[in-house]
N, C-alpha and C positions, 0 to 999 in steps of 0.2 A: 154586582155585588155576589159575594159568595152564599149569603142567606137570601138574597131578595128574589123573589119569583118572578118571571117574566110575565106572567099571567095569575091572576086568582078567578077562580069561578066557585059557586055553591057546592057543585057536586059533579064528578066526572061524567055523570049520565046527561049531562046538558052539552058535552062537547057535540059540535055540528060538524057532521062530516064533509058538507061543502065548503066549511070555513077552513077545516084542515087540507082540503084538498087545493084551496087557494093559496095556503102557507106551504105546500110542498111535503106535508107530513106521509109518509108512508108507514110509520109505525107509531104506536102509543105504547110505551111503557108505563106500567102502573104499579104502585104498590098494590097491596091486597087488604091488609087490616085498616078497618075505618076509611079506605079509599073505594075500593069497590065491593066490600062486605063489611059489614060490623063484626068487630073482631070477635065477638063471643056469638054469633048467631050464623055460622058459615054454612049451615045446612041449608039455608034459605038463598039461592043462588040464581032463582029464574032472572032477576034484573039484571045480572051479570052476564046470564047467558043471553039474553036479549041484546044488551048493549054490544058482545061480542059479534053476534050475527049481523048487526047494523054496521059495524066496522068491517065485517068481512065482506058483505054486499057491496061496500064501498073501496074494496081492495086496500084495505088500511090493516095491518096486522096488530092483534093486542097480544102484548107480552108483559106478564107480571115479575116483578124484581123485587123480591122478598128475602128479607134477612131471617126467615123462618126456614127450619129444615125441609128437606124435599118430600120427606114422609107426609107431614103436616100442608104444605102447600099441595102437592101432588093429589091429596084424598080430596081437597075442594076443587082443583081444576082439571084433572084428568077426566071426569066424567062429562065435561063440557069442551075437550079437546083444545083447551088454552095452553099456550106455551108458555114456559116461566123459567126463571133462575133462581135458585134458592141459595140459602148462606151467601148473599149477595154482598156483605159487608158495607152496606151504604153507611155511612157517607163517601166511603171509597168509592171512586167513579169505575174501577176497573171492570165490573161485571155489565155494567151499562155498555161500556167501550167494546169490550169482546163480544157480546151478543149483537150491537149495532155493526160491528164489522163482520160478523159471520153472517149477517144478513145481507151484506154488499150495500149497506147505506150509509150515506153521508150525515154528518152531525145535523145539518138542517133539516134532514127528513125523519127526525125522532124527536118525540115529544116525552118528557117523563113528567107523571103526573103523581102526586101525593099528599097525603095530610099532613106531614111534618116537615118543618124547616131544616132541621138538623140532620136527618137522614136523607130524605127523598129529594128535597130541593137542593140541598148542596151536593149531593151526588149528581144531581142532573146538570146543575152549574159546572163541576168540575169536570163532568165528561163533554160539556161543550154544546149540550142540546138544549132544544126548548124547555123550560121548567114551567109548570102549573101547581099553584097550590089549591088544594079543595079543602072544604070544611070537613071535619071528621064526621063519618056519618052517624055515630053517636056519641054523647058527651062523656061516658067511661072509657078508661083506657087499663090496658094490661099495666102492672106495676113498672115494666121498663118503660113504658111510654110516658108515664106520668112523670118520671125524671126528665125525659125530653121536653116535654110541656114546660115544665118550671124554667128550663134553660132558654126555650124559646120567649118566655117572659122577659127574659134578662136581655136577651137580643133585640128584641123589640124596642124595651127601653135604651138601649145602648145606640141603636140606631135613630133614637129621637122620635119614634112613631108612638104617640099615645093612644091613636086608633090605628092598630098597625094594618089591618087589611081590610079592603072593601071587597066583599066577595060580589063579582057579577054573574049575571045568570048564565051568560056563555062568551065565549072568545070572540072578540071582534078584532080582527087583525088589521092595521091601520090601512 
């Protein structure tokens, strides 16, 4: 389904590299705001840096796929040498697909992680990669994200989900 994530976990930081290897994942594509960092506190990025190092040690590449502009995303990620695609136009899948292809990866080797159904999960699903919905790191959102959250509630309702998501601590692949 377009808006249904394959997995739900409480935070990206609970992704287990051993489990990712079992799944054949070579790259984790991630949203930035409220997935890797609180949208309004991006100066504090040590947790993100540690997570990136953990993935690097496991030979898994972290790539941020963001709708923000390159200046804003680069200011946050360049000090940590984290690759990114800015102005990705999620929910369109093209940025995910182009980046995956440029890395020489198959669809099943990439996982898209994000905190929004309408942008992150839809883009991942349209690109044919594994999709993982995480809880937003903080309860507040930028104005444009608040609009998406409103529509997410409608989508959950239309899907018949009164309790839409159960967030697990980590991914367990069958």
